[in-house]
C-alpha positions as CSV (number, residue, x, y, z in Angstrom):
1,X,88.3,99.9,93.5
2,X,87.4,101.7,96.6
3,X,90.6,103.7,97.2
4,X,93.7,103.9,95.1
5,X,96.1,105.6,92.7
6,X,95.8,106.0,88.9
7,X,98.5,106.9,86.4
8,X,99.8,105.7,83.1
9,X,102.8,103.7,84.6
10,X,102.9,102.9,88.4
11,X,105.7,100.2,88.6
12,X,107.7,102.7,90.7
13,X,105.1,103.7,93.1
14,X,105.4,103.5,96.9
15,X,101.7,104.7,97.4
16,X,100.1,101.4,98.3
17,X,102.7,100.7,101.0
18,X,102.2,104.2,102.5
19,X,98.5,104.0,102.7
20,X,98.7,100.7,104.4
21,X,100.5,102.4,107.2
22,X,97.9,105.2,107.4
23,X,94.8,103.0,107.9
24,X,93.0,99.7,107.2
25,X,91.3,100.7,104.0
26,X,91.6,99.0,100.6
27,X,94.0,100.9,98.5
28,X,95.2,99.6,95.2
29,X,97.2,100.8,92.1
30,X,95.4,101.1,88.8
31,X,97.4,101.7,85.6
32,X,95.1,103.5,83.2
33,X,95.9,103.9,79.5
34,X,95.2,107.3,78.0
35,X,92.5,105.8,75.8
36,X,90.8,104.2,78.9
37,X,90.8,107.4,81.2
38,X,87.5,108.8,79.9
39,X,85.7,105.6,80.6
40,X,87.2,105.2,84.1
41,X,86.4,108.8,85.0
42,X,82.8,108.6,83.7
43,X,82.1,105.4,85.5
44,X,83.0,107.0,88.9
45,X,83.4,103.6,90.4
46,X,85.6,104.6,93.4
47,X,85.3,106.3,96.7
48,X,88.6,108.2,96.5
49,X,91.7,108.2,94.3
50,X,95.0,109.8,93.9
51,X,96.1,110.8,90.5
52,X,99.7,110.9,89.1
53,X,101.6,111.5,85.8
54,X,100.2,112.2,83.2
55,X,96.6,112.8,84.4
56,X,96.7,115.6,86.9
57,X,95.2,118.1,84.6
58,X,93.4,115.6,82.3
59,X,90.9,114.7,85.1
60,X,89.7,118.2,85.8
61,X,86.9,118.3,83.2
62,X,85.3,115.2,84.9
63,X,85.1,117.0,88.3
64,X,81.9,118.6,89.8
65,X,83.9,120.9,92.1
66,X,87.5,121.8,92.7
67,X,89.2,123.2,95.9
68,X,90.6,126.7,95.8
69,X,94.2,125.6,95.9
70,X,93.6,123.0,93.1
71,X,91.8,125.6,91.0
72,X,94.6,128.1,91.4
73,X,97.2,125.6,90.5
74,X,95.3,124.1,87.7
75,X,96.3,120.6,88.8
76,X,94.5,117.9,90.8
77,X,96.0,114.8,92.4
78,X,93.2,113.8,94.8
79,X,89.5,113.1,94.0
80,X,86.8,112.2,96.4
81,X,83.6,110.7,95.4
82,X,80.8,112.1,97.5
83,X,77.4,110.4,96.6
84,X,78.4,110.5,92.9
85,X,79.7,113.9,92.8
86,X,83.5,114.2,92.2
87,X,85.5,116.8,94.2
88,X,89.2,117.6,93.3
89,X,92.0,118.7,95.5
90,X,95.7,119.3,95.3
91,X,97.4,117.6,98.3
92,X,100.7,117.8,96.5
93,X,100.7,121.5,97.6
94,X,100.8,120.6,101.2
95,X,103.3,117.8,100.7
96,X,105.8,120.0,98.8
97,X,105.4,122.9,101.1
98,X,106.0,120.6,104.2
99,X,109.1,119.2,102.4
100,X,110.7,122.6,101.6
101,X,109.9,123.9,105.0
102,X,111.6,120.8,106.4
103,X,114.8,121.6,104.6
104,X,114.9,124.8,106.6
105,X,116.0,127.0,103.8
106,X,114.4,130.5,104.0
107,X,113.2,131.3,100.5
108,X,111.5,134.8,101.3
109,X,112.9,137.3,98.9
110,X,115.1,134.7,97.1
111,X,115.0,133.4,93.6
112,X,113.9,130.0,92.6
113,X,114.1,127.8,89.5
114,X,111.5,125.1,88.6
115,X,112.6,122.4,86.1
116,X,109.6,121.2,84.1
117,X,106.2,122.4,82.9
118,X,103.8,119.6,84.0
119,X,101.1,119.6,86.6
120,X,103.6,119.3,89.5
121,X,105.5,122.4,88.2
122,X,102.3,124.4,88.7
123,X,102.1,123.1,92.3
124,X,105.8,124.0,92.8
125,X,105.1,127.6,91.6
126,X,102.1,128.0,94.0
127,X,104.2,126.7,96.9
128,X,107.1,129.1,96.2
129,X,104.9,132.0,95.9
130,X,103.2,131.1,99.3
131,X,106.7,131.1,100.7
132,X,107.4,134.5,99.6
133,X,109.9,133.8,96.8
134,X,110.9,137.1,95.0
135,X,111.4,135.6,91.5
136,X,110.4,132.2,90.1
137,X,112.0,131.0,86.8
138,X,110.6,128.0,84.9
139,X,112.8,125.9,82.6
140,X,111.5,124.0,79.6
141,X,113.1,122.0,76.8
142,X,110.8,124.0,74.6
143,X,110.3,127.3,76.4
144,X,107.2,129.4,75.8
145,X,106.8,133.0,76.8
146,X,108.0,133.6,80.3
147,X,110.0,130.6,80.4
148,X,113.8,129.9,80.1
149,X,115.6,127.3,78.1
150,X,118.0,124.8,79.8
151,X,120.9,126.5,78.0
152,X,120.0,129.8,79.6
153,X,120.1,128.5,83.2
154,X,123.7,129.4,83.6
155,X,122.8,133.0,83.3
156,X,120.4,133.0,86.2
157,X,121.2,133.7,89.8
158,X,119.1,131.1,91.5
159,X,119.0,130.2,95.3
160,X,116.8,127.2,95.1
161,X,115.9,124.6,92.4
162,X,112.9,122.3,92.4
163,X,112.9,119.4,89.9
164,X,109.4,118.5,88.7
165,X,110.4,116.5,85.7
166,X,110.7,112.7,85.5
167,X,114.3,112.9,84.5
168,X,116.3,110.7,86.9
169,X,113.4,108.6,88.0
170,X,113.4,104.9,88.1
171,X,114.3,103.0,85.8
172,X,116.2,105.7,84.2
173,X,118.0,106.8,87.4
174,X,121.4,107.2,85.8
175,X,120.3,110.6,84.3
176,X,120.0,114.2,85.8
177,X,117.9,117.2,84.5
178,X,120.9,119.7,84.9
179,X,124.5,119.9,85.9
180,X,124.8,121.9,89.1
181,X,128.1,123.5,87.9
182,X,125.8,125.8,86.0
183,X,124.4,127.3,89.1
184,X,127.0,129.0,91.4
185,X,124.9,130.5,94.0
186,X,122.4,127.7,94.7
187,X,121.9,126.7,98.4
188,X,118.9,124.4,98.2
189,X,117.6,121.5,96.0
190,X,114.2,119.8,96.1
191,X,113.5,116.9,93.7
192,X,110.0,115.5,93.8
193,X,111.3,112.1,92.5
194,X,111.1,109.6,95.4
195,X,112.4,106.6,93.5
196,X,115.3,106.4,93.7
197,X,115.4,107.8,97.3
198,X,118.3,110.0,96.2
199,X,118.5,111.1,92.6
200,X,121.7,112.1,90.9
201,X,120.6,115.8,91.3
202,X,120.2,115.3,95.1
203,X,123.5,113.4,95.4
204,X,125.3,116.2,93.6
205,X,123.8,118.8,96.0
206,X,124.7,116.8,99.0
207,X,128.3,116.5,97.7
208,X,128.5,120.3,97.5
209,X,127.1,120.6,101.0
210,X,123.7,122.0,99.8
211,X,120.5,121.2,101.5
212,X,119.0,118.6,99.2
213,X,116.1,116.3,99.5
214,X,114.2,113.8,97.3
215,X,110.5,113.5,97.2
216,X,109.8,110.7,99.6
217,X,108.7,113.1,102.5
218,X,106.4,115.0,100.0
219,X,104.7,111.6,98.9
220,X,104.1,110.8,102.4
221,X,102.8,114.1,103.5
222,X,100.5,114.4,100.4
223,X,99.2,110.9,101.1
224,X,98.4,111.6,104.7
225,X,96.5,114.7,103.6
226,X,94.6,112.7,101.1
227,X,93.9,110.1,103.6
228,X,92.4,112.9,105.7
229,X,90.0,113.8,102.7
230,X,89.2,110.0,102.5
231,X,88.2,110.1,106.1
232,X,91.2,108.0,107.6
233,X,93.8,110.4,108.9
234,X,94.5,113.2,111.2
235,X,97.1,114.8,108.9
236,X,99.2,116.1,111.7
237,X,103.0,116.6,111.4
238,X,103.7,113.8,113.9
239,X,101.9,111.3,111.8
240,X,103.7,112.5,108.6
241,X,107.1,112.3,110.1
242,X,106.3,108.9,111.8
243,X,105.3,107.3,108.5
244,X,108.0,109.0,106.5
245,X,110.7,107.4,108.7
246,X,109.1,103.9,108.6
247,X,108.8,104.0,104.8
248,X,112.4,105.4,104.5
249,X,113.6,102.6,106.7
250,X,111.7,100.0,104.8
251,X,113.1,101.2,101.4
252,X,116.7,101.9,102.2
253,X,119.3,99.5,101.4
254,X,122.3,98.6,103.8
255,X,125.4,98.6,101.7
256,X,128.6,97.0,102.9
257,X,132.0,97.9,101.6
258,X,135.4,96.8,102.7
259,X,138.5,94.8,101.9
260,X,138.4,91.1,101.0
261,X,138.2,89.0,104.1
262,X,136.9,91.9,106.2
263,X,133.7,90.0,107.1
264,X,131.1,91.6,104.6
265,X,129.5,88.2,103.8
266,X,129.3,86.8,107.3
267,X,128.1,90.2,108.8
268,X,125.7,90.8,105.9
269,X,124.0,87.4,106.3
270,X,123.5,88.2,110.1
271,X,122.2,91.6,109.4
272,X,119.7,90.4,106.8
273,X,118.4,87.7,109.2
274,X,118.0,90.0,112.1
275,X,116.2,92.5,110.0
276,X,114.3,90.1,107.8
277,X,115.7,91.5,104.7
278,X,116.9,89.8,101.6
279,X,120.8,89.5,101.3
280,X,122.5,90.2,98.0
281,X,126.2,89.4,97.3
282,X,127.5,91.2,94.2
283,X,130.3,88.6,93.7
284,X,127.5,86.0,93.6
285,X,125.6,88.0,91.1
286,X,128.7,88.3,89.0
287,X,129.2,84.6,89.0
288,X,125.6,84.0,87.9
289,X,125.9,86.7,85.1
290,X,129.0,84.8,83.9
291,X,127.0,81.7,83.8
292,X,124.2,83.4,81.8
293,X,126.8,84.7,79.4
294,X,127.9,81.1,78.8
295,X,131.3,81.7,80.4
296,X,132.0,78.7,82.6
297,X,134.6,80.3,84.9
298,X,135.0,81.3,88.6
299,X,135.7,85.0,89.0
300,X,139.3,84.3,89.8
301,X,139.7,82.4,86.6
302,X,137.9,85.2,84.7
303,X,140.3,87.8,86.1
304,X,143.3,85.8,85.4
305,X,142.3,85.1,81.7
306,X,140.5,88.3,80.7
307,X,141.9,91.0,83.1
308,X,140.5,93.0,86.0
309,X,139.2,95.9,83.8
310,X,136.7,93.4,82.0
311,X,135.8,92.1,85.4
312,X,135.1,95.6,86.7
313,X,132.7,96.3,83.8
314,X,130.7,93.3,84.6
315,X,130.7,94.4,88.3
316,X,129.4,97.8,87.4
317,X,126.5,96.2,85.4
318,X,125.6,94.1,88.4
319,X,125.9,97.0,90.8
320,X,123.6,99.1,88.5
321,X,120.9,96.4,88.9
322,X,121.1,95.7,92.6
323,X,121.3,99.4,93.4
324,X,117.8,99.7,92.2
325,X,116.5,97.3,94.7
326,X,114.9,98.5,97.9
327,X,115.1,97.3,101.4
328,X,117.9,94.8,101.0
329,X,121.4,94.2,102.4
330,X,124.1,94.4,99.8
331,X,127.6,93.1,100.2
332,X,130.0,94.4,97.6
333,X,133.4,93.1,96.4
334,X,136.5,94.8,97.8
335,X,137.3,96.8,94.6
336,X,133.8,98.2,94.1
337,X,134.9,101.6,95.5
338,X,137.5,101.9,92.6
339,X,134.7,103.1,90.3
340,X,132.8,106.3,91.5
341,X,129.8,105.4,89.5
342,X,129.3,102.2,91.5
343,X,129.2,104.3,94.8
344,X,126.9,106.9,93.3
345,X,124.4,104.2,92.3
346,X,124.6,102.4,95.5
347,X,123.9,105.6,97.5
348,X,120.9,106.3,95.5
349,X,118.8,103.8,97.6
350,X,121.5,102.9,100.3
351,X,123.3,103.9,103.5
352,X,127.0,102.8,103.1
353,X,128.9,101.0,105.9
354,X,132.7,100.4,105.8
355,X,133.5,97.1,107.5
356,X,136.9,98.2,108.7
357,X,138.9,95.2,109.8
358,X,142.6,95.9,110.8
359,X,145.2,95.0,108.2
360,X,146.8,92.5,110.5
361,X,143.4,90.5,110.8
362,X,142.9,90.3,107.0
363,X,143.9,87.1,105.2
364,X,145.5,86.6,101.9
365,X,143.9,83.7,99.9
366,X,144.4,82.2,96.4
367,X,140.6,82.3,95.9
368,X,140.9,86.1,95.5
369,X,143.5,86.7,92.7
370,X,144.1,90.4,93.5
371,X,145.0,89.8,97.2
372,X,146.4,86.4,96.8
373,X,149.6,87.1,98.7
374,X,150.3,89.1,101.8
375,X,152.3,91.7,99.8
376,X,149.3,92.2,97.4
377,X,146.9,92.4,100.2
378,X,148.8,95.2,101.8
379,X,149.3,97.1,98.7
380,X,145.4,96.9,98.1
381,X,144.7,98.1,101.6
382,X,147.0,101.1,101.1
383,X,145.2,102.0,97.7
384,X,141.7,101.4,99.0
385,X,141.4,102.4,102.6
386,X,141.0,106.2,101.7
387,X,138.2,105.3,99.3
388,X,136.3,103.3,101.9
389,X,136.5,106.2,104.3
390,X,135.5,108.6,101.5
391,X,132.4,106.7,100.4
392,X,131.1,105.3,103.8
393,X,128.2,107.0,105.7
394,X,129.2,104.9,108.7
395,X,132.5,103.3,109.7
396,X,132.2,100.0,111.5
397,X,135.1,98.5,113.2
398,X,135.3,94.6,112.9
399,X,138.1,93.5,115.3
400,X,136.1,91.5,117.7
401,X,132.9,89.3,117.4
402,X,130.9,89.6,114.2
403,X,127.7,90.3,116.3
404,X,129.3,93.5,117.5
405,X,129.7,94.7,114.1
406,X,126.2,93.6,113.3
407,X,124.9,95.7,116.3
408,X,127.0,98.6,115.1
409,X,125.4,98.4,111.7
410,X,121.9,98.3,113.0
411,X,122.5,101.2,115.4
412,X,124.1,103.2,112.7
413,X,121.3,102.6,110.3
414,X,118.7,103.7,112.7
415,X,120.6,106.7,113.5
416,X,121.0,107.7,109.8
417,X,117.2,107.3,109.3
418,X,116.4,109.2,112.3
419,X,118.6,112.1,111.2
420,X,117.4,112.1,107.7
């Protein structure tokens, strides 16, 4: 390959998409097994590569020279082949520094905690030192000298946390490296994970009103700096911000919540068509899952025979799957908001829109067993309207033409992306 990314597992990577926006050069993803790394590096059959987990330190012995920042950190994520000589760099340093500075949290004289001990943790430490942090703690599952164990975190006074572990990364995105309740004084969170866009750690921080960010901006910034070393980029702040928002827009889902008959399906189809995105209806996915399970029932029949709780469990399984998608429009069932886990998962990669249709315009129908009568519909509206408001990023009124709601969603989506 000419340019690309090497790592052990790259199914989660956005790098090819990012580099396609930087310039018109051939950039590919190459999964390299540990046993094959030596042969790959000795062959030197590339012009420039990025390096990710777990090879950021393993590639160093193969290099002919190494930049000052990479040597200090002891980690390399970019290699340039100059007439057969390999030069190593650490563009992660610039990416992470730009991300933390973008969060506008003044770390000078403060205390920070790094989660993890791999190559990226070394980068994080160098960045924190460059920002004037007074004390840097490092947490490890098996702490060596100078480190702290995860059980000891609660005893620390920490202002900012940087997660450099893979805990919470796709496809194991239900996990989190720490519980924020252990840190009472924290006012900033940076997670280098970019898939999902918002890890559980980041979502927990946002819920507490803490400046919290995932790693997508860092990924874009380091890629732009790497492309500069390859000879294809200016690597200025404007280019980084522009590509970041384009990638964020491409990868972010549009999630629709609201009462049965509020118009989620009709509006969702129109949004997906207008934005050239795939449309996903969780009720349709649930019906398909019932068929896969050998259950020849409609959803209404399943609820009537086996109960709502059993249905909700299947709904959560389906939402777990669709929430891991990127760049789609998702219409959820009216009761999806009843389970906070559903909404947490949907918010990891999505912006949530409440399709708010006035109660008098909603229709009771026998095809929806939980809102089959007017009385039942009104009762569910009273139970759920507060949850819709709580979980929505944007409230969209749907009391006129569907296209008005579509325009409001597109406008709201663009505003959310621009403000991120």
